[in-house]
Each structure stands twice: as C-alpha cells, then as structure tokens.
N, CA, C and O atoms as a GROMACS GRO file, in nm:
protein
  428
    1MET      N    1   0.084  -0.119   0.000
    1MET     CA    2   0.000   0.000   0.000
    1MET      C    3   0.088   0.125   0.000
    1MET      O    4   0.186   0.134   0.073
    2ASN      N    5   0.052   0.220  -0.082
    2ASN     CA    6   0.129   0.344  -0.092
    2ASN      C    7   0.071   0.453  -0.004
    2ASN      O    8  -0.051   0.466   0.010
    3PHE      N    9   0.160   0.532   0.054
    3PHE     CA   10   0.123   0.646   0.135
    3PHE      C   11   0.188   0.770   0.076
    3PHE      O   12   0.281   0.760  -0.004
    4ILE      N   13   0.140   0.886   0.116
    4ILE     CA   14   0.198   1.011   0.070
    4ILE      C   15   0.302   1.056   0.172
    4ILE      O   16   0.274   1.062   0.292
    5TYR      N   17   0.422   1.088   0.125
    5TYR     CA   18   0.532   1.130   0.212
    5TYR      C   19   0.588   1.263   0.166
    5TYR      O   20   0.576   1.301   0.049
    6GLU      N   21   0.650   1.331   0.261
    6GLU     CA   22   0.727   1.452   0.231
    6GLU      C   23   0.863   1.434   0.295
    6GLU      O   24   0.873   1.412   0.416
    7THR      N   25   0.967   1.444   0.215
    7THR     CA   26   1.103   1.438   0.268
    7THR      C   27   1.170   1.571   0.243
    7THR      O   28   1.176   1.619   0.130
    8MET      N   29   1.220   1.631   0.349
    8MET     CA   30   1.296   1.755   0.340
    8MET      C   31   1.439   1.720   0.375
    8MET      O   32   1.465   1.658   0.479
    9TYR      N   33   1.532   1.759   0.290
    9TYR     CA   34   1.672   1.734   0.323
    9TYR      C   35   1.757   1.856   0.291
    9TYR      O   36   1.723   1.938   0.206
   10ILE      N   37   1.870   1.864   0.361
   10ILE     CA   38   1.960   1.977   0.347
   10ILE      C   39   2.093   1.925   0.292
   10ILE      O   40   2.154   1.835   0.349
   11LEU      N   41   2.135   1.984   0.181
   11LEU     CA   42   2.263   1.949   0.120
   11LEU      C   43   2.368   2.053   0.158
   11LEU      O   44   2.335   2.168   0.186
   12ARG      N   45   2.494   2.012   0.157
   12ARG     CA   46   2.603   2.105   0.188
   12ARG      C   47   2.601   2.220   0.088
   12ARG      O   48   2.576   2.200  -0.031
   13SER      N   49   2.629   2.340   0.137
   13SER     CA   50   2.623   2.459   0.051
   13SER      C   51   2.746   2.474  -0.038
   13SER      O   52   2.745   2.553  -0.132
   14ASP      N   53   2.853   2.399  -0.009
   14ASP     CA   54   2.975   2.412  -0.089
   14ASP      C   55   2.975   2.321  -0.212
   14ASP      O   56   3.076   2.311  -0.281
   15LEU      N   57   2.863   2.253  -0.240
   15LEU     CA   58   2.855   2.166  -0.358
   15LEU      C   59   2.835   2.252  -0.483
   15LEU      O   60   2.767   2.354  -0.479
   16SER      N   61   2.895   2.208  -0.594
   16SER     CA   62   2.875   2.280  -0.721
   16SER      C   63   2.731   2.258  -0.768
   16SER      O   64   2.664   2.166  -0.723
   17GLU      N   65   2.686   2.345  -0.858
   17GLU     CA   66   2.549   2.336  -0.910
   17GLU      C   67   2.527   2.200  -0.979
   17GLU      O   68   2.420   2.141  -0.968
   18GLU      N   69   2.630   2.154  -1.049
   18GLU     CA   70   2.621   2.025  -1.119
   18GLU      C   71   2.607   1.909  -1.019
   18GLU      O   72   2.526   1.818  -1.039
   19LEU      N   73   2.685   1.913  -0.913
   19LEU     CA   74   2.679   1.809  -0.811
   19LEU      C   75   2.546   1.813  -0.736
   19LEU      O   76   2.492   1.709  -0.698
   20LEU      N   77   2.493   1.933  -0.714
   20LEU     CA   78   2.360   1.946  -0.652
   20LEU      C   79   2.256   1.876  -0.737
   20LEU      O   80   2.176   1.797  -0.686
   21ASP      N   81   2.256   1.904  -0.867
   21ASP     CA   82   2.159   1.843  -0.958
   21ASP      C   83   2.174   1.692  -0.961
   21ASP      O   84   2.074   1.619  -0.962
   22GLN      N   85   2.298   1.643  -0.963
   22GLN     CA   86   2.323   1.498  -0.964
   22GLN      C   87   2.270   1.432  -0.837
   22GLN      O   88   2.211   1.325  -0.842
   23THR      N   89   2.292   1.498  -0.723
   23THR     CA   90   2.247   1.443  -0.595
   23THR      C   91   2.096   1.439  -0.588
   23THR      O   92   2.039   1.339  -0.544
   24ILE      N   93   2.030   1.546  -0.630
   24ILE     CA   94   1.883   1.550  -0.630
   24ILE      C   95   1.828   1.440  -0.720
   24ILE      O   96   1.734   1.370  -0.684
   25GLU      N   97   1.888   1.426  -0.837
   25GLU     CA   98   1.843   1.323  -0.932
   25GLU      C   99   1.867   1.182  -0.878
   25GLU      O  100   1.788   1.091  -0.904
   26LYS      N  101   1.976   1.165  -0.803
   26LYS     CA  102   2.006   1.034  -0.743
   26LYS      C  103   1.894   0.992  -0.649
   26LYS      O  104   1.850   0.876  -0.652
   27TYR      N  105   1.847   1.083  -0.566
   27TYR     CA  106   1.740   1.049  -0.471
   27TYR      C  107   1.606   1.030  -0.540
   27TYR      O  108   1.525   0.947  -0.497
   28ARG      N  109   1.583   1.105  -0.646
   28ARG     CA  110   1.461   1.085  -0.725
   28ARG      C  111   1.464   0.945  -0.790
   28ARG      O  112   1.362   0.875  -0.792
   29ALA      N  113   1.579   0.906  -0.841
   29ALA     CA  114   1.593   0.774  -0.904
   29ALA      C  115   1.574   0.661  -0.804
   29ALA      O  116   1.514   0.558  -0.836
   30ILE      N  117   1.625   0.679  -0.683
   30ILE     CA  118   1.606   0.577  -0.578
   30ILE      C  119   1.457   0.557  -0.553
   30ILE      O  120   1.411   0.443  -0.543
   31LEU      N  121   1.382   0.666  -0.543
   31LEU     CA  122   1.238   0.656  -0.520
   31LEU      C  123   1.168   0.586  -0.636
   31LEU      O  124   1.080   0.502  -0.615
   32GLN      N  125   1.207   0.620  -0.758
   32GLN     CA  126   1.144   0.558  -0.875
   32GLN      C  127   1.173   0.408  -0.878
   32GLN      O  128   1.084   0.329  -0.910
   33GLU      N  129   1.296   0.369  -0.845
   33GLU     CA  130   1.332   0.227  -0.843
   33GLU      C  131   1.250   0.151  -0.739
   33GLU      O  132   1.224   0.032  -0.756
   34GLN      N  133   1.211   0.218  -0.633
   34GLN     CA  134   1.136   0.154  -0.524
   34GLN      C  135   0.985   0.159  -0.547
   34GLN      O  136   0.908   0.121  -0.459
   35GLY      N  137   0.943   0.205  -0.663
   35GLY     CA  138   0.800   0.204  -0.697
   35GLY      C  139   0.723   0.328  -0.657
   35GLY      O  140   0.600   0.323  -0.644
   36SER      N  141   0.791   0.439  -0.636
   36SER     CA  142   0.723   0.563  -0.598
   36SER      C  143   0.657   0.627  -0.719
   36SER      O  144   0.700   0.610  -0.833
   37GLU      N  145   0.551   0.701  -0.691
   37GLU     CA  146   0.476   0.770  -0.795
   37GLU      C  147   0.464   0.918  -0.758
   37GLU      O  148   0.487   0.957  -0.644
   38GLN      N  149   0.427   0.998  -0.857
   38GLN     CA  150   0.397   1.140  -0.837
   38GLN      C  151   0.507   1.212  -0.758
   38GLN      O  152   0.480   1.281  -0.660
   39ILE      N  153   0.630   1.195  -0.801
   39ILE     CA  154   0.744   1.254  -0.731
   39ILE      C  155   0.757   1.401  -0.772
   39ILE      O  156   0.776   1.433  -0.889
   40GLU      N  157   0.746   1.490  -0.674
   40GLU     CA  158   0.764   1.633  -0.695
   40GLU      C  159   0.888   1.677  -0.618
   40GLU      O  160   0.901   1.648  -0.500
   41VAL      N  161   0.978   1.747  -0.685
   41VAL     CA  162   1.098   1.798  -0.619
   41VAL      C  163   1.094   1.950  -0.624
   41VAL      O  164   1.075   2.009  -0.730
   42GLN      N  165   1.112   2.012  -0.507
   42GLN     CA  166   1.113   2.159  -0.500
   42GLN      C  167   1.247   2.203  -0.440
   42GLN      O  168   1.284   2.162  -0.330
   43HIS      N  169   1.316   2.286  -0.515
   43HIS     CA  170   1.445   2.339  -0.472
   43HIS      C  171   1.414   2.464  -0.389
   43HIS      O  172   1.371   2.565  -0.444
   44ARG      N  173   1.434   2.458  -0.258
   44ARG     CA  174   1.399   2.567  -0.168
   44ARG      C  175   1.509   2.672  -0.152
   44ARG      O  176   1.489   2.775  -0.088
   45GLY      N  177   1.626   2.644  -0.208
   45GLY     CA  178   1.732   2.744  -0.207
   45GLY      C  179   1.830   2.731  -0.091
   45GLY      O  180   1.814   2.649  -0.001
   46ARG      N  181   1.930   2.816  -0.097
   46ARG     CA  182   2.037   2.820   0.004
   46ARG      C  183   1.992   2.907   0.121
   46ARG      O  184   1.948   3.020   0.103
   47ARG      N  185   2.005   2.851   0.241
   47ARG     CA  186   1.965   2.926   0.361
   47ARG      C  187   2.066   2.907   0.472
   47ARG      O  188   2.140   2.808   0.476
   48ARG      N  189   2.068   3.002   0.560
   48ARG     CA  190   2.154   2.993   0.678
   48ARG      C  191   2.091   2.896   0.778
   48ARG      O  192   1.970   2.901   0.802
   49LEU      N  193   2.172   2.808   0.834
   49LEU     CA  194   2.122   2.712   0.933
   49LEU      C  195   2.108   2.779   1.069
   49LEU      O  196   2.178   2.876   1.099
   50ALA      N  197   2.019   2.729   1.150
   50ALA     CA  198   1.997   2.785   1.284
   50ALA      C  199   2.121   2.764   1.372
   50ALA      O  200   2.151   2.847   1.458
   51TYR      N  201   2.192   2.655   1.348
   51TYR     CA  202   2.315   2.627   1.422
   51TYR      C  203   2.407   2.546   1.332
   51TYR      O  204   2.363   2.486   1.234
   52GLU      N  205   2.534   2.545   1.365
   52GLU     CA  206   2.634   2.477   1.282
   52GLU      C  207   2.612   2.326   1.286
   52GLU      O  208   2.597   2.267   1.394
   53ILE      N  209   2.609   2.263   1.169
   53ILE     CA  210   2.595   2.118   1.158
   53ILE      C  211   2.711   2.068   1.071
   53ILE      O  212   2.727   2.114   0.958
   54GLN      N  213   2.789   1.977   1.122
   54GLN     CA  214   2.904   1.922   1.049
   54GLN      C  215   2.991   2.032   0.990
   54GLN      O  216   3.032   2.025   0.874
   55LYS      N  217   3.018   2.133   1.070
   55LYS     CA  218   3.102   2.248   1.032
   55LYS      C  219   3.043   2.330   0.917
   55LYS      O  220   3.115   2.404   0.849
   56GLN      N  221   2.912   2.318   0.894
   56GLN     CA  222   2.844   2.393   0.788
   56GLN      C  223   2.755   2.499   0.852
   56GLN      O  224   2.684   2.471   0.949
   57ARG      N  225   2.759   2.620   0.797
   57ARG     CA  226   2.675   2.730   0.846
   57ARG      C  227   2.553   2.753   0.755
   57ARG      O  228   2.453   2.811   0.798
   58GLU      N  229   2.562   2.708   0.629
   58GLU     CA  230   2.454   2.723   0.532
   58GLU      C  231   2.424   2.589   0.470
   58GLU      O  232   2.507   2.497   0.473
   59GLY      N  233   2.304   2.577   0.413
   59GLY     CA  234   2.267   2.454   0.346
   59GLY      C  235   2.169   2.482   0.234
   59GLY      O  236   2.105   2.588   0.230
   60VAL      N  237   2.157   2.387   0.143
   60VAL     CA  238   2.062   2.397   0.033
   60VAL      C  239   1.945   2.306   0.066
   60VAL      O  240   1.961   2.184   0.080
   61TYR      N  241   1.828   2.364   0.078
   61TYR     CA  242   1.708   2.290   0.120
   61TYR      C  243   1.636   2.233  -0.003
   61TYR      O  244   1.611   2.304  -0.100
   62ILE      N  245   1.603   2.104   0.004
   62ILE     CA  246   1.530   2.037  -0.103
   62ILE      C  247   1.410   1.966  -0.041
   62ILE      O  248   1.422   1.900   0.062
   63GLN      N  249   1.294   1.982  -0.104
   63GLN     CA  250   1.172   1.916  -0.055
   63GLN      C  251   1.122   1.821  -0.163
   63GLN      O  252   1.111   1.859  -0.280
   64MET      N  253   1.090   1.698  -0.124
   64MET     CA  254   1.034   1.600  -0.217
   64MET      C  255   0.900   1.551  -0.161
   64MET      O  256   0.891   1.511  -0.045
   65ASN      N  257   0.798   1.556  -0.244
   65ASN     CA  258   0.668   1.500  -0.209
   65ASN      C  259   0.644   1.383  -0.305
   65ASN      O  260   0.669   1.396  -0.425
   66TYR      N  261   0.596   1.271  -0.253
   66TYR     CA  262   0.579   1.152  -0.336
   66TYR      C  263   0.484   1.054  -0.271
   66TYR      O  264   0.458   1.060  -0.151
   67LYS      N  265   0.434   0.962  -0.354
   67LYS     CA  266   0.348   0.854  -0.306
   67LYS      C  267   0.431   0.727  -0.321
   67LYS      O  268   0.479   0.695  -0.430
   68ALA      N  269   0.447   0.653  -0.209
   68ALA     CA  270   0.537   0.538  -0.212
   68ALA      C  271   0.502   0.438  -0.103
   68ALA      O  272   0.435   0.472  -0.005
   69PRO      N  273   0.548   0.314  -0.120
   69PRO     CA  274   0.537   0.217  -0.010
   69PRO      C  275   0.638   0.254   0.100
   69PRO      O  276   0.738   0.319   0.072
   70GLY      N  277   0.611   0.213   0.222
   70GLY     CA  278   0.698   0.247   0.335
   70GLY      C  279   0.841   0.198   0.318
   70GLY      O  280   0.934   0.259   0.371
   71THR      N  281   0.860   0.089   0.244
   71THR     CA  282   0.995   0.036   0.225
   71THR      C  283   1.081   0.132   0.144
   71THR      O  284   1.203   0.135   0.161
   72ALA      N  285   1.018   0.210   0.056
   72ALA     CA  286   1.094   0.307  -0.025
   72ALA      C  287   1.157   0.413   0.063
   72ALA      O  288   1.268   0.458   0.037
   73VAL      N  289   1.086   0.454   0.168
   73VAL     CA  290   1.138   0.556   0.259
   73VAL      C  291   1.262   0.505   0.330
   73VAL      O  292   1.359   0.578   0.347
   74ALA      N  293   1.258   0.379   0.373
   74ALA     CA  294   1.373   0.320   0.442
   74ALA      C  295   1.496   0.318   0.352
   74ALA      O  296   1.606   0.349   0.396
   75VAL      N  297   1.478   0.282   0.226
   75VAL     CA  298   1.589   0.278   0.131
   75VAL      C  299   1.644   0.418   0.106
   75VAL      O  300   1.765   0.439   0.103
   76LEU      N  301   1.554   0.515   0.088
   76LEU     CA  302   1.594   0.654   0.064
   76LEU      C  303   1.672   0.709   0.183
   76LEU      O  304   1.779   0.768   0.166
   77GLU      N  305   1.620   0.690   0.303
   77GLU     CA  306   1.685   0.745   0.422
   77GLU      C  307   1.820   0.678   0.448
   77GLU      O  308   1.912   0.742   0.498
   78ARG      N  309   1.832   0.550   0.416
   78ARG     CA  310   1.961   0.483   0.432
   78ARG      C  311   2.064   0.545   0.339
   78ARG      O  312   2.178   0.569   0.380
   79ALA      N  313   2.025   0.572   0.215
   79ALA     CA  314   2.116   0.636   0.119
   79ALA      C  315   2.157   0.775   0.168
   79ALA      O  316   2.273   0.814   0.153
   80MET      N  317   2.063   0.849   0.224
   80MET     CA  318   2.094   0.983   0.274
   80MET      C  319   2.185   0.977   0.396
   80MET      O  320   2.276   1.060   0.410
   81ARG      N  321   2.162   0.880   0.484
   81ARG     CA  322   2.244   0.865   0.604
   81ARG      C  323   2.390   0.836   0.566
   81ARG      O  324   2.482   0.883   0.633
   82LEU      N  325   2.412   0.759   0.460
   82LEU     CA  326   2.547   0.722   0.418
   82LEU      C  327   2.613   0.827   0.329
   82LEU      O  328   2.733   0.818   0.302
   83SER      N  329   2.536   0.926   0.284
   83SER     CA  330   2.587   1.028   0.193
   83SER      C  331   2.662   1.137   0.267
   83SER      O  332   2.624   1.177   0.377
   84GLU      N  333   2.770   1.186   0.206
   84GLU     CA  334   2.844   1.298   0.264
   84GLU      C  335   2.785   1.432   0.221
   84GLU      O  336   2.816   1.534   0.281
   85GLU      N  337   2.700   1.432   0.118
   85GLU     CA  338   2.641   1.556   0.070
   85GLU      C  339   2.526   1.602   0.158
   85GLU      O  340   2.499   1.722   0.168
   86VAL      N  341   2.456   1.508   0.223
   86VAL     CA  342   2.337   1.540   0.302
   86VAL      C  343   2.375   1.572   0.445
   86VAL      O  344   2.440   1.493   0.513
   87ILE      N  345   2.333   1.692   0.491
   87ILE     CA  346   2.361   1.733   0.628
   87ILE      C  347   2.252   1.678   0.721
   87ILE      O  348   2.282   1.620   0.825
   88ARG      N  349   2.126   1.697   0.682
   88ARG     CA  350   2.012   1.651   0.761
   88ARG      C  351   1.899   1.611   0.667
   88ARG      O  352   1.893   1.657   0.553
   89TYR      N  353   1.810   1.523   0.717
   89TYR     CA  354   1.690   1.487   0.641
   89TYR      C  355   1.579   1.454   0.737
   89TYR      O  356   1.603   1.416   0.852
   90LEU      N  357   1.456   1.467   0.691
   90LEU     CA  358   1.340   1.435   0.771
   90LEU      C  359   1.228   1.394   0.676
   90LEU      O  360   1.199   1.463   0.578
   91THR      N  361   1.165   1.280   0.706
   91THR     CA  362   1.052   1.233   0.626
   91THR      C  363   0.928   1.232   0.713
   91THR      O  364   0.930   1.182   0.825
   92VAL      N  365   0.820   1.287   0.659
   92VAL     CA  366   0.692   1.293   0.731
   92VAL      C  367   0.587   1.225   0.644
   92VAL      O  368   0.578   1.250   0.524
   93LYS      N  369   0.507   1.140   0.706
   93LYS     CA  370   0.396   1.076   0.635
   93LYS      C  371   0.279   1.172   0.636
   93LYS      O  372   0.235   1.217   0.742
   94GLN      N  373   0.227   1.204   0.517
   94GLN     CA  374   0.117   1.300   0.503
   94GLN      C  375  -0.017   1.229   0.513
   94GLN      O  376  -0.028   1.109   0.486
   95GLU      N  377  -0.118   1.303   0.552
   95GLU     CA  378  -0.253   1.251   0.551
   95GLU      C  379  -0.299   1.242   0.406
   95GLU      O  380  -0.264   1.327   0.325
   96GLU      N  381  -0.376   1.140   0.374
   96GLU     CA  382  -0.429   1.127   0.238
   96GLU      C  383  -0.515   1.249   0.206
   96GLU      O  384  -0.597   1.290   0.287
   97HIS      N  385  -0.496   1.306   0.087
   97HIS     CA  386  -0.573   1.425   0.048
   97HIS      C  387  -0.722   1.394   0.038
   97HIS      O  388  -0.806   1.476   0.076
   98GLU      N  389  -0.757   1.275  -0.012
   98GLU     CA  390  -0.897   1.238  -0.026
   98GLU      C  391  -0.964   1.232   0.111
   98GLU      O  392  -1.077   1.279   0.127
   99GLU      N  393  -0.896   1.175   0.209
   99GLU     CA  394  -0.952   1.166   0.343
   99GLU      C  395  -0.971   1.306   0.402
   99GLU      O  396  -1.074   1.334   0.463
  100ALA      N  397  -0.874   1.392   0.384
  100ALA     CA  398  -0.879   1.527   0.438
  100ALA      C  399  -0.996   1.605   0.374
  100ALA      O  400  -1.068   1.677   0.443
  101GLU      N  401  -1.014   1.590   0.242
  101GLU     CA  402  -1.122   1.659   0.173
  101GLU      C  403  -1.257   1.606   0.218
  101GLU      O  404  -1.353   1.683   0.231
  102ALA      N  405  -1.268   1.475   0.242
  102ALA     CA  406  -1.393   1.414   0.287
  102ALA      C  407  -1.430   1.466   0.427
  102ALA      O  408  -1.548   1.489   0.455
  103VAL      N  409  -1.332   1.483   0.513
  103VAL     CA  410  -1.358   1.534   0.646
  103VAL      C  411  -1.407   1.678   0.638
  103VAL      O  412  -1.500   1.717   0.709
  104GLU      N  413  -1.344   1.759   0.551
  104GLU     CA  414  -1.384   1.898   0.537
  104GLU      C  415  -1.527   1.908   0.481
  104GLU      O  416  -1.603   1.996   0.521
  105ALA      N  417  -1.563   1.819   0.389
  105ALA     CA  418  -1.695   1.823   0.326
  105ALA      C  419  -1.805   1.789   0.426
  105ALA      O  420  -1.915   1.844   0.418
  106THR      N  421  -1.777   1.700   0.521
  106THR     CA  422  -1.877   1.661   0.619
  106THR      C  423  -1.886   1.758   0.735
  106THR      O  424  -1.984   1.757   0.809
  107ALA      N  425  -1.786   1.842   0.752
  107ALA     CA  426  -1.786   1.934   0.868
  107ALA      C  427  -1.875   2.053   0.846
  107ALA      O  428  -1.886   2.139   0.933
   0.00000   0.00000   0.00000
C-alpha cells in the first residue's frame, strides 16, 4: 500500500550546481526504483542554518513529495544517512488528500 510522504533534506552549501543536480536526481531515481509515484521535487534554495551542523553554516534545502510504499522511505533514508552531501533529512507521512477533503466536506 502506498502512502503520501514529504522528505525535506539539506545538502552542503559548498557543492557545485552540477553536483547538486546529480544528488537531487540520485534520490529521485532511488524513489522511482522503489516504486514511488507522483514525485515532486522543490528546490527551496540556500539558507543559513539555525546552528552549525558538520562544520556547515549554510545549506541547500530540497523538498520531495511523493506517493510510495513504506519500504521506499527506508531505502531513501539509508542512502541519505550514508551520503556525505546530506547534512540533515526528515521524512513525514502526510494525511491522504482524499480523506482530508472528505472530512472537510462533512464538517
């Protein structure tokens, strides 16, 4: 069964534009290989971090929204944990849009 997820991750700010694109595409490909659908990637830009992480003061924020089985998230997060480009990541399971709309319609 597929669920809707949102993964936000922060890449090191010292990566070249080409390496940024390659890294983003790598994670998109991992999701596709794991059977994910409706993958949306949003480049949120370079921002200053609230505190220093791994000697980094800035990071490039990337947001991915997708529909996938839970096993895909485990594979994606393992790849991010082992990556030197990723400073931090967080995956949140979203509520189904259909369920949310049905609740609003009945209220």
